[in-house]
Short mmCIF file of the C-alpha atoms (twelve columns), coordinates in Angstrom:
data_MODEL
# 
_entry.id   MODEL 
# 
loop_
_atom_site.group_PDB 
_atom_site.id 
_atom_site.type_symbol 
_atom_site.label_atom_id 
_atom_site.label_alt_id 
_atom_site.label_comp_id 
_atom_site.label_asym_id 
_atom_site.label_seq_id 
_atom_site.Cartn_x 
_atom_site.Cartn_y 
_atom_site.Cartn_z 
_atom_site.pdbx_PDB_model_num 
ATOM 1   C CA . UNK A 1   0.114   0.051  0.440   1 
ATOM 2   C CA . UNK A 2   2.492   2.483  1.231   1 
ATOM 3   C CA . UNK A 3   4.019   2.631  -2.566  1 
ATOM 4   C CA . UNK A 4   0.704   2.052  -4.272  1 
ATOM 5   C CA . UNK A 5   -0.647  5.009  -6.424  1 
ATOM 6   C CA . UNK A 6   -4.601  5.142  -6.981  1 
ATOM 7   C CA . UNK A 7   -6.841  6.360  -9.483  1 
ATOM 8   C CA . UNK A 8   -9.260  8.681  -8.872  1 
ATOM 9   C CA . UNK A 9   -11.997 6.226  -8.446  1 
ATOM 10  C CA . UNK A 10  -10.045 3.848  -6.668  1 
ATOM 11  C CA . UNK A 11  -9.696  6.516  -3.839  1 
ATOM 12  C CA . UNK A 12  -13.273 7.159  -4.191  1 
ATOM 13  C CA . UNK A 13  -13.847 3.702  -3.719  1 
ATOM 14  C CA . UNK A 14  -11.625 3.160  -0.300  1 
ATOM 15  C CA . UNK A 15  -13.615 6.267  0.934   1 
ATOM 16  C CA . UNK A 16  -16.417 5.843  0.154   1 
ATOM 17  C CA . UNK A 17  -17.183 9.131  -1.394  1 
ATOM 18  C CA . UNK A 18  -18.042 10.621 -4.802  1 
ATOM 19  C CA . UNK A 19  -15.416 11.156 -7.266  1 
ATOM 20  C CA . UNK A 20  -16.814 14.543 -7.582  1 
ATOM 21  C CA . UNK A 21  -16.402 15.219 -4.019  1 
ATOM 22  C CA . UNK A 22  -12.634 14.277 -4.272  1 
ATOM 23  C CA . UNK A 23  -12.349 16.867 -7.095  1 
ATOM 24  C CA . UNK A 24  -14.224 19.638 -5.091  1 
ATOM 25  C CA . UNK A 25  -11.648 18.768 -2.429  1 
ATOM 26  C CA . UNK A 26  -8.765  18.756 -5.297  1 
ATOM 27  C CA . UNK A 27  -10.218 22.750 -6.956  1 
ATOM 28  C CA . UNK A 28  -11.137 24.152 -3.259  1 
ATOM 29  C CA . UNK A 29  -8.978  22.635 -0.493  1 
ATOM 30  C CA . UNK A 30  -5.510  21.117 -2.666  1 
ATOM 31  C CA . UNK A 31  -6.271  17.249 -1.699  1 
ATOM 32  C CA . UNK A 32  -5.626  16.183 -5.031  1 
ATOM 33  C CA . UNK A 33  -3.218  13.578 -6.547  1 
ATOM 34  C CA . UNK A 34  0.473   14.254 -6.139  1 
ATOM 35  C CA . UNK A 35  2.094   11.906 -8.662  1 
ATOM 36  C CA . UNK A 36  2.364   12.353 -12.362 1 
ATOM 37  C CA . UNK A 37  3.952   11.070 -14.999 1 
ATOM 38  C CA . UNK A 38  3.762   12.411 -18.402 1 
ATOM 39  C CA . UNK A 39  0.698   11.816 -20.787 1 
ATOM 40  C CA . UNK A 40  -1.147  10.286 -17.791 1 
ATOM 41  C CA . UNK A 41  -3.483  11.395 -14.999 1 
ATOM 42  C CA . UNK A 42  -2.351  12.057 -11.754 1 
ATOM 43  C CA . UNK A 43  -2.673  9.645  -9.730  1 
ATOM 44  C CA . UNK A 44  -2.898  9.284  -5.593  1 
ATOM 45  C CA . UNK A 45  -0.161  8.278  -3.318  1 
ATOM 46  C CA . UNK A 46  -0.378  7.031  0.044   1 
ATOM 47  C CA . UNK A 47  -0.082  10.281 1.740   1 
ATOM 48  C CA . UNK A 48  -2.680  11.991 -0.537  1 
ATOM 49  C CA . UNK A 49  -4.997  8.820  0.815   1 
ATOM 50  C CA . UNK A 50  -3.604  9.673  4.341   1 
ATOM 51  C CA . UNK A 51  -4.802  13.415 4.023   1 
ATOM 52  C CA . UNK A 52  -8.318  12.842 2.084   1 
ATOM 53  C CA . UNK A 53  -9.085  9.902  5.122   1 
ATOM 54  C CA . UNK A 54  -8.791  12.662 7.854   1 
ATOM 55  C CA . UNK A 55  -10.705 15.144 5.681   1 
ATOM 56  C CA . UNK A 56  -13.434 12.247 5.038   1 
ATOM 57  C CA . UNK A 57  -13.941 11.582 9.084   1 
ATOM 58  C CA . UNK A 58  -13.277 14.983 10.011  1 
ATOM 59  C CA . UNK A 59  -16.358 16.391 7.665   1 
ATOM 60  C CA . UNK A 60  -18.428 13.063 8.688   1 
ATOM 61  C CA . UNK A 61  -18.208 14.857 12.333  1 
ATOM 62  C CA . UNK A 62  -19.657 18.138 11.230  1 
ATOM 63  C CA . UNK A 63  -15.893 20.019 11.121  1 
ATOM 64  C CA . UNK A 64  -16.399 22.562 8.323   1 
ATOM 65  C CA . UNK A 65  -14.254 21.312 5.433   1 
ATOM 66  C CA . UNK A 66  -11.980 24.803 5.303   1 
ATOM 67  C CA . UNK A 67  -11.221 23.572 9.064   1 
ATOM 68  C CA . UNK A 68  -10.782 19.585 8.081   1 
ATOM 69  C CA . UNK A 69  -8.982  20.715 4.750   1 
ATOM 70  C CA . UNK A 70  -6.306  22.594 7.127   1 
ATOM 71  C CA . UNK A 71  -5.836  19.730 9.629   1 
ATOM 72  C CA . UNK A 72  -5.851  17.325 6.671   1 
ATOM 73  C CA . UNK A 73  -2.962  18.865 4.671   1 
ATOM 74  C CA . UNK A 74  -1.013  18.727 7.937   1 
ATOM 75  C CA . UNK A 75  -1.280  14.541 7.519   1 
ATOM 76  C CA . UNK A 76  1.433   12.888 6.223   1 
ATOM 77  C CA . UNK A 77  1.914   8.975  6.179   1 
ATOM 78  C CA . UNK A 78  0.046   8.938  9.362   1 
ATOM 79  C CA . UNK A 79  -2.103  11.380 11.755  1 
ATOM 80  C CA . UNK A 80  -1.869  12.361 15.094  1 
ATOM 81  C CA . UNK A 81  -4.135  11.482 17.349  1 
ATOM 82  C CA . UNK A 82  -4.552  14.740 19.709  1 
ATOM 83  C CA . UNK A 83  -4.166  16.640 16.294  1 
ATOM 84  C CA . UNK A 84  -7.314  15.095 15.650  1 
ATOM 85  C CA . UNK A 85  -8.798  15.662 19.255  1 
ATOM 86  C CA . UNK A 86  -8.051  19.189 18.641  1 
ATOM 87  C CA . UNK A 87  -9.645  19.824 15.593  1 
ATOM 88  C CA . UNK A 88  -12.938 18.132 16.952  1 
ATOM 89  C CA . UNK A 89  -12.740 20.632 19.588  1 
ATOM 90  C CA . UNK A 90  -11.574 23.898 17.722  1 
ATOM 91  C CA . UNK A 91  -13.439 22.993 14.208  1 
ATOM 92  C CA . UNK A 92  -16.618 21.449 15.129  1 
ATOM 93  C CA . UNK A 93  -20.328 22.864 14.222  1 
ATOM 94  C CA . UNK A 94  -22.671 22.815 17.319  1 
ATOM 95  C CA . UNK A 95  -25.071 21.021 15.467  1 
ATOM 96  C CA . UNK A 96  -28.893 21.929 14.769  1 
ATOM 97  C CA . UNK A 97  -28.144 25.089 14.692  1 
ATOM 98  C CA . UNK A 98  -28.202 26.138 18.353  1 
ATOM 99  C CA . UNK A 99  -24.969 26.786 20.722  1 
ATOM 100 C CA . UNK A 100 -24.213 27.871 24.295  1 
ATOM 101 C CA . UNK A 101 -23.068 31.311 25.311  1 
ATOM 102 C CA . UNK A 102 -19.911 31.498 26.827  1 
ATOM 103 C CA . UNK A 103 -19.900 35.477 27.126  1 
ATOM 104 C CA . UNK A 104 -16.497 36.637 26.856  1 
ATOM 105 C CA . UNK A 105 -14.099 32.876 27.804  1 
ATOM 106 C CA . UNK A 106 -11.963 31.970 25.339  1 
ATOM 107 C CA . UNK A 107 -11.002 29.174 22.490  1 
ATOM 108 C CA . UNK A 108 -11.246 26.349 25.084  1 
ATOM 109 C CA . UNK A 109 -14.378 27.087 26.695  1 
ATOM 110 C CA . UNK A 110 -15.906 27.676 23.283  1 
ATOM 111 C CA . UNK A 111 -14.486 24.154 22.043  1 
ATOM 112 C CA . UNK A 112 -16.027 22.562 25.324  1 
ATOM 113 C CA . UNK A 113 -19.516 24.355 24.509  1 
ATOM 114 C CA . UNK A 114 -19.433 22.749 21.094  1 
ATOM 115 C CA . UNK A 115 -18.407 19.077 22.391  1 
ATOM 116 C CA . UNK A 116 -21.154 19.400 25.215  1 
ATOM 117 C CA . UNK A 117 -23.903 20.183 22.241  1 
ATOM 118 C CA . UNK A 118 -22.488 17.336 20.660  1 
ATOM 119 C CA . UNK A 119 -22.674 14.970 23.566  1 
ATOM 120 C CA . UNK A 120 -18.952 14.147 23.047  1 
ATOM 121 C CA . UNK A 121 -18.254 12.587 26.243  1 
ATOM 122 C CA . UNK A 122 -14.649 11.916 24.793  1 
ATOM 123 C CA . UNK A 123 -13.550 15.233 23.623  1 
ATOM 124 C CA . UNK A 124 -15.523 17.204 26.947  1 
ATOM 125 C CA . UNK A 125 -13.406 14.508 29.447  1 
ATOM 126 C CA . UNK A 126 -10.079 15.138 27.443  1 
ATOM 127 C CA . UNK A 127 -10.545 19.135 27.429  1 
ATOM 128 C CA . UNK A 128 -10.870 19.353 31.313  1 
ATOM 129 C CA . UNK A 129 -8.321  16.714 31.963  1 
ATOM 130 C CA . UNK A 130 -5.998  18.319 29.549  1 
ATOM 131 C CA . UNK A 131 -6.578  21.886 31.461  1 
ATOM 132 C CA . UNK A 132 -6.664  20.905 34.819  1 
ATOM 133 C CA . UNK A 133 -3.166  19.413 34.066  1 
ATOM 134 C CA . UNK A 134 -1.900  22.644 32.495  1 
ATOM 135 C CA . UNK A 135 -3.721  25.687 34.577  1 
ATOM 136 C CA . UNK A 136 -4.793  23.554 37.743  1 
ATOM 137 C CA . UNK A 137 -8.575  23.565 39.034  1 
ATOM 138 C CA . UNK A 138 -9.134  27.380 40.100  1 
ATOM 139 C CA . UNK A 139 -8.170  28.437 36.704  1 
ATOM 140 C CA . UNK A 140 -9.888  25.291 34.826  1 
ATOM 141 C CA . UNK A 141 -12.980 26.507 37.379  1 
ATOM 142 C CA . UNK A 142 -13.324 30.632 36.491  1 
ATOM 143 C CA . UNK A 143 -12.256 29.837 32.720  1 
ATOM 144 C CA . UNK A 144 -13.323 26.946 31.225  1 
ATOM 145 C CA . UNK A 145 -15.768 24.516 33.279  1 
ATOM 146 C CA . UNK A 146 -17.543 27.307 35.233  1 
ATOM 147 C CA . UNK A 147 -18.766 29.706 32.040  1 
ATOM 148 C CA . UNK A 148 -19.658 26.745 29.762  1 
ATOM 149 C CA . UNK A 149 -22.096 25.361 32.629  1 
ATOM 150 C CA . UNK A 150 -23.470 29.031 33.107  1 
ATOM 151 C CA . UNK A 151 -24.572 29.078 29.213  1 
ATOM 152 C CA . UNK A 152 -26.030 25.786 29.806  1 
ATOM 153 C CA . UNK A 153 -27.890 26.918 32.494  1 
ATOM 154 C CA . UNK A 154 -29.258 30.514 30.072  1 
ATOM 155 C CA . UNK A 155 -30.388 28.447 27.486  1 
ATOM 156 C CA . UNK A 156 -31.975 26.312 29.321  1 
ATOM 157 C CA . UNK A 157 -33.603 28.971 31.519  1 
ATOM 158 C CA . UNK A 158 -35.028 29.864 27.518  1 
ATOM 159 C CA . UNK A 159 -35.921 27.176 25.997  1 
ATOM 160 C CA . UNK A 160 -36.029 24.159 28.800  1 
ATOM 161 C CA . UNK A 161 -33.999 21.767 26.718  1 
ATOM 162 C CA . UNK A 162 -30.512 20.921 26.820  1 
ATOM 163 C CA . UNK A 163 -31.534 18.937 30.083  1 
ATOM 164 C CA . UNK A 164 -29.234 15.753 28.390  1 
ATOM 165 C CA . UNK A 165 -26.657 17.999 27.756  1 
ATOM 166 C CA . UNK A 166 -26.159 19.569 31.442  1 
ATOM 167 C CA . UNK A 167 -26.650 15.841 32.912  1 
ATOM 168 C CA . UNK A 168 -23.885 14.704 30.182  1 
ATOM 169 C CA . UNK A 169 -21.227 17.505 31.270  1 
ATOM 170 C CA . UNK A 170 -22.118 17.342 34.841  1 
ATOM 171 C CA . UNK A 171 -21.105 14.062 35.025  1 
ATOM 172 C CA . UNK A 172 -17.559 14.727 32.742  1 
ATOM 173 C CA . UNK A 173 -16.895 17.704 35.170  1 
ATOM 174 C CA . UNK A 174 -17.493 15.675 38.364  1 
ATOM 175 C CA . UNK A 175 -14.994 12.852 36.663  1 
ATOM 176 C CA . UNK A 176 -12.527 15.063 36.291  1 
ATOM 177 C CA . UNK A 177 -12.489 17.098 39.313  1 
ATOM 178 C CA . UNK A 178 -12.551 13.162 40.829  1 
ATOM 179 C CA . UNK A 179 -9.411  12.245 38.855  1 
ATOM 180 C CA . UNK A 180 -7.411  15.633 40.303  1 
ATOM 181 C CA . UNK A 181 -8.516  14.297 44.408  1 
ATOM 182 C CA . UNK A 182 -7.475  10.849 44.114  1 
ATOM 183 C CA . UNK A 183 -4.262  12.072 42.154  1 
ATOM 184 C CA . UNK A 184 -2.883  14.250 44.921  1 
ATOM 185 C CA . UNK A 185 -0.738  13.400 48.026  1 
ATOM 186 C CA . UNK A 186 -2.801  12.943 51.111  1 
ATOM 187 C CA . UNK A 187 -3.552  16.740 52.690  1 
ATOM 188 C CA . UNK A 188 -3.516  15.438 56.481  1 
ATOM 189 C CA . UNK A 189 -5.537  16.162 58.897  1 
ATOM 190 C CA . UNK A 190 -9.500  16.756 57.389  1 
ATOM 191 C CA . UNK A 191 -9.497  19.888 58.875  1 
ATOM 192 C CA . UNK A 192 -12.351 21.246 56.359  1 
ATOM 193 C CA . UNK A 193 -15.802 20.002 56.199  1 
ATOM 194 C CA . UNK A 194 -17.430 20.424 52.740  1 
ATOM 195 C CA . UNK A 195 -21.365 19.931 52.868  1 
ATOM 196 C CA . UNK A 196 -25.076 21.417 50.927  1 
ATOM 197 C CA . UNK A 197 -27.664 23.282 52.524  1 
ATOM 198 C CA . UNK A 198 -30.244 21.125 53.443  1 
ATOM 199 C CA . UNK A 199 -32.054 20.237 49.987  1 
ATOM 200 C CA . UNK A 200 -29.469 21.704 47.803  1 
ATOM 201 C CA . UNK A 201 -28.429 19.256 45.331  1 
ATOM 202 C CA . UNK A 202 -26.109 21.674 43.212  1 
ATOM 203 C CA . UNK A 203 -22.383 19.415 44.166  1 
ATOM 204 C CA . UNK A 204 -20.132 20.480 41.224  1 
ATOM 205 C CA . UNK A 205 -18.968 23.929 42.617  1 
ATOM 206 C CA . UNK A 206 -18.203 22.010 46.283  1 
ATOM 207 C CA . UNK A 207 -16.820 19.461 43.977  1 
ATOM 208 C CA . UNK A 208 -14.092 21.952 42.393  1 
ATOM 209 C CA . UNK A 209 -13.633 23.050 45.846  1 
ATOM 210 C CA . UNK A 210 -12.579 19.477 47.147  1 
ATOM 211 C CA . UNK A 211 -10.257 19.209 44.200  1 
ATOM 212 C CA . UNK A 212 -8.769  22.747 44.409  1 
ATOM 213 C CA . UNK A 213 -7.659  21.613 48.125  1 
ATOM 214 C CA . UNK A 214 -6.708  18.575 47.260  1 
ATOM 215 C CA . UNK A 215 -4.165  20.148 44.799  1 
ATOM 216 C CA . UNK A 216 -2.776  22.272 47.508  1 
ATOM 217 C CA . UNK A 217 -2.217  19.722 49.973  1 
ATOM 218 C CA . UNK A 218 -5.345  20.461 52.570  1 
ATOM 219 C CA . UNK A 219 -7.776  17.782 53.535  1 
ATOM 220 C CA . UNK A 220 -10.980 17.653 53.706  1 
ATOM 221 C CA . UNK A 221 -14.107 16.089 54.401  1 
ATOM 222 C CA . UNK A 222 -16.912 15.667 51.710  1 
ATOM 223 C CA . UNK A 223 -20.920 15.390 52.746  1 
ATOM 224 C CA . UNK A 224 -22.256 16.053 49.554  1 
ATOM 225 C CA . UNK A 225 -25.474 17.004 48.190  1 
ATOM 226 C CA . UNK A 226 -29.083 17.597 50.486  1 
ATOM 227 C CA . UNK A 227 -27.560 16.868 54.008  1 
ATOM 228 C CA . UNK A 228 -29.854 17.614 57.064  1 
ATOM 229 C CA . UNK A 229 -28.806 20.356 59.548  1 
ATOM 230 C CA . UNK A 230 -29.305 17.607 62.020  1 
ATOM 231 C CA . UNK A 231 -27.079 15.477 60.104  1 
ATOM 232 C CA . UNK A 232 -24.695 18.306 59.607  1 
ATOM 233 C CA . UNK A 233 -24.529 19.275 63.166  1 
ATOM 234 C CA . UNK A 234 -23.951 15.464 64.000  1 
ATOM 235 C CA . UNK A 235 -20.703 14.868 61.941  1 
ATOM 236 C CA . UNK A 236 -19.218 18.666 63.634  1 
ATOM 237 C CA . UNK A 237 -19.563 17.556 66.439  1 
ATOM 238 C CA . UNK A 238 -17.998 14.308 65.698  1 
ATOM 239 C CA . UNK A 239 -15.228 15.421 63.704  1 
ATOM 240 C CA . UNK A 240 -14.792 18.958 65.236  1 
ATOM 241 C CA . UNK A 241 -13.252 20.620 61.886  1 
ATOM 242 C CA . UNK A 242 -12.008 24.284 61.861  1 
ATOM 243 C CA . UNK A 243 -14.035 25.355 59.052  1 
ATOM 244 C CA . UNK A 244 -17.281 24.589 57.721  1 
ATOM 245 C CA . UNK A 245 -17.837 25.357 54.152  1 
ATOM 246 C CA . UNK A 246 -21.940 25.546 53.569  1 
ATOM 247 C CA . UNK A 247 -22.970 25.585 49.521  1 
ATOM 248 C CA . UNK A 248 -26.223 26.975 48.432  1 
ATOM 249 C CA . UNK A 249 -27.304 28.003 44.909  1 
ATOM 250 C CA . UNK A 250 -30.505 29.153 45.299  1 
ATOM 251 C CA . UNK A 251 -32.440 31.285 47.991  1 
ATOM 252 C CA . UNK A 252 -34.652 28.465 48.225  1 
ATOM 253 C CA . UNK A 253 -32.145 26.361 50.251  1 
ATOM 254 C CA . UNK A 254 -30.428 29.341 51.762  1 
ATOM 255 C CA . UNK A 255 -31.620 29.549 55.184  1 
ATOM 256 C CA . UNK A 256 -29.948 31.480 57.287  1 
ATOM 257 C CA . UNK A 257 -30.761 29.295 60.457  1 
ATOM 258 C CA . UNK A 258 -28.310 26.744 59.277  1 
ATOM 259 C CA . UNK A 259 -25.709 29.267 60.079  1 
ATOM 260 C CA . UNK A 260 -26.871 30.067 63.307  1 
ATOM 261 C CA . UNK A 261 -26.951 26.620 63.720  1 
ATOM 262 C CA . UNK A 262 -23.294 26.044 63.271  1 
ATOM 263 C CA . UNK A 263 -22.386 29.217 65.141  1 
ATOM 264 C CA . UNK A 264 -23.661 27.293 68.128  1 
ATOM 265 C CA . UNK A 265 -22.545 24.187 67.576  1 
ATOM 266 C CA . UNK A 266 -20.860 22.325 70.723  1 
ATOM 267 C CA . UNK A 267 -17.717 22.600 68.664  1 
ATOM 268 C CA . UNK A 268 -18.241 25.628 67.295  1 
ATOM 269 C CA . UNK A 269 -15.724 25.647 64.157  1 
ATOM 270 C CA . UNK A 270 -12.630 28.666 63.496  1 
ATOM 271 C CA . UNK A 271 -14.724 29.789 60.397  1 
ATOM 272 C CA . UNK A 272 -17.946 29.697 58.749  1 
ATOM 273 C CA . UNK A 273 -18.248 29.722 54.887  1 
ATOM 274 C CA . UNK A 274 -21.409 30.381 52.940  1 
ATOM 275 C CA . UNK A 275 -20.486 29.439 49.638  1 
ATOM 276 C CA . UNK A 276 -22.636 30.076 46.777  1 
ATOM 277 C CA . UNK A 277 -25.008 32.964 44.940  1 
ATOM 278 C CA . UNK A 278 -27.938 31.521 47.137  1 
ATOM 279 C CA . UNK A 279 -26.875 33.023 50.708  1 
ATOM 280 C CA . UNK A 280 -28.358 36.528 50.578  1 
ATOM 281 C CA . UNK A 281 -25.115 38.973 52.051  1 
ATOM 282 C CA . UNK A 282 -27.819 40.866 54.307  1 
ATOM 283 C CA . UNK A 283 -29.478 37.817 55.507  1 
ATOM 284 C CA . UNK A 284 -26.416 36.229 56.784  1 
ATOM 285 C CA . UNK A 285 -25.760 36.162 61.106  1 
ATOM 286 C CA . UNK A 286 -22.488 37.819 62.379  1 
ATOM 287 C CA . UNK A 287 -19.578 35.792 62.277  1 
ATOM 288 C CA . UNK A 288 -20.229 34.245 58.689  1 
ATOM 289 C CA . UNK A 289 -18.019 34.677 55.882  1 
ATOM 290 C CA . UNK A 290 -19.419 34.979 52.216  1 
ATOM 291 C CA . UNK A 291 -16.668 34.235 49.914  1 
ATOM 292 C CA . UNK A 292 -17.668 35.126 46.386  1 
ATOM 293 C CA . UNK A 293 -15.131 33.085 44.594  1 
ATOM 294 C CA . UNK A 294 -13.549 29.627 44.250  1 
ATOM 295 C CA . UNK A 295 -10.291 31.297 45.031  1 
ATOM 296 C CA . UNK A 296 -11.317 32.731 47.869  1 
ATOM 297 C CA . UNK A 297 -12.781 30.098 49.478  1 
ATOM 298 C CA . UNK A 298 -10.026 28.095 48.763  1 
ATOM 299 C CA . UNK A 299 -7.752  30.849 50.421  1 
ATOM 300 C CA . UNK A 300 -9.835  30.987 53.512  1 
ATOM 301 C CA . UNK A 301 -9.828  27.816 53.972  1 
ATOM 302 C CA . UNK A 302 -6.069  27.317 53.333  1 
ATOM 303 C CA . UNK A 303 -5.017  29.879 56.129  1 
ATOM 304 C CA . UNK A 304 -6.916  28.260 58.031  1 
ATOM 305 C CA . UNK A 305 -5.429  25.071 57.765  1 
ATOM 306 C CA . UNK A 306 -2.059  26.991 57.812  1 
ATOM 307 C CA . UNK A 307 -3.199  28.344 61.503  1 
ATOM 308 C CA . UNK A 308 -3.381  24.923 63.115  1 
ATOM 309 C CA . UNK A 309 0.041   23.504 61.513  1 
ATOM 310 C CA . UNK A 310 2.837   23.461 63.539  1 
ATOM 311 C CA . UNK A 311 5.718   25.702 62.325  1 
ATOM 312 C CA . UNK A 312 8.200   23.353 61.825  1 
ATOM 313 C CA . UNK A 313 5.916   21.063 59.811  1 
ATOM 314 C CA . UNK A 314 5.180   23.826 57.230  1 
# 
């Protein structure tokens, strides 16, 4: 095969496309046959066929022909799988004339939004994992994940759609954050307690906080979604955390009496953090801190953790 030169008809049969399609790709994008002998038709070499295979695969996946051709021209005897993955993320259409708004977020967030619309879990997971490895949890959450999740929420509010997109995206995000937590070295004593407010089911921001703490070596306990107040107080009494982070996504779950109960607990935490947009700053009890960004929450938790560490142990 490496030395075989093929006619247009033979290439068309191998690729499963029409000869007229090959002519179009040749005329518009320069993906034509390169072998030429005087008095004979040009014929396709193995390298030509490799480029056309890339073109066929990417266009079949929804990448625009011009973008697919740009990647195909970079192919030689073989095509790197990571290059194809980049092409799918940056060049694919989102399908159905719909899109997820991501505001001023960068190209990676736009590519992630397109992958979410295609329900391409492999591309979603790959993008999240690569960005977490390169930039860390806080930057990935703020610059990549949060804009896409917010855009999905905005579209859902307007159309009542994208439930399947939100579910798939949430699962992929959760898996990516959990991988960070698993890979991190042990964080020492679990002095930070993470919990959702009673009836609160949105856990991803709390999972992002957990991964960010693991990344910087701070030990924590995660209680998760919908923690009734008696159970939360029992956990505080049994573990004596230095700080408690109580997450609320909506005002419906942001009952300030939960915070007051934490402040009055027998083993009162040094720091009570009311995290999330559900809390109204004006309604917070005195002594409760209300961080507004993930980085701020991480910083406060790290400060408490460090204050309890022996000076020689740091």
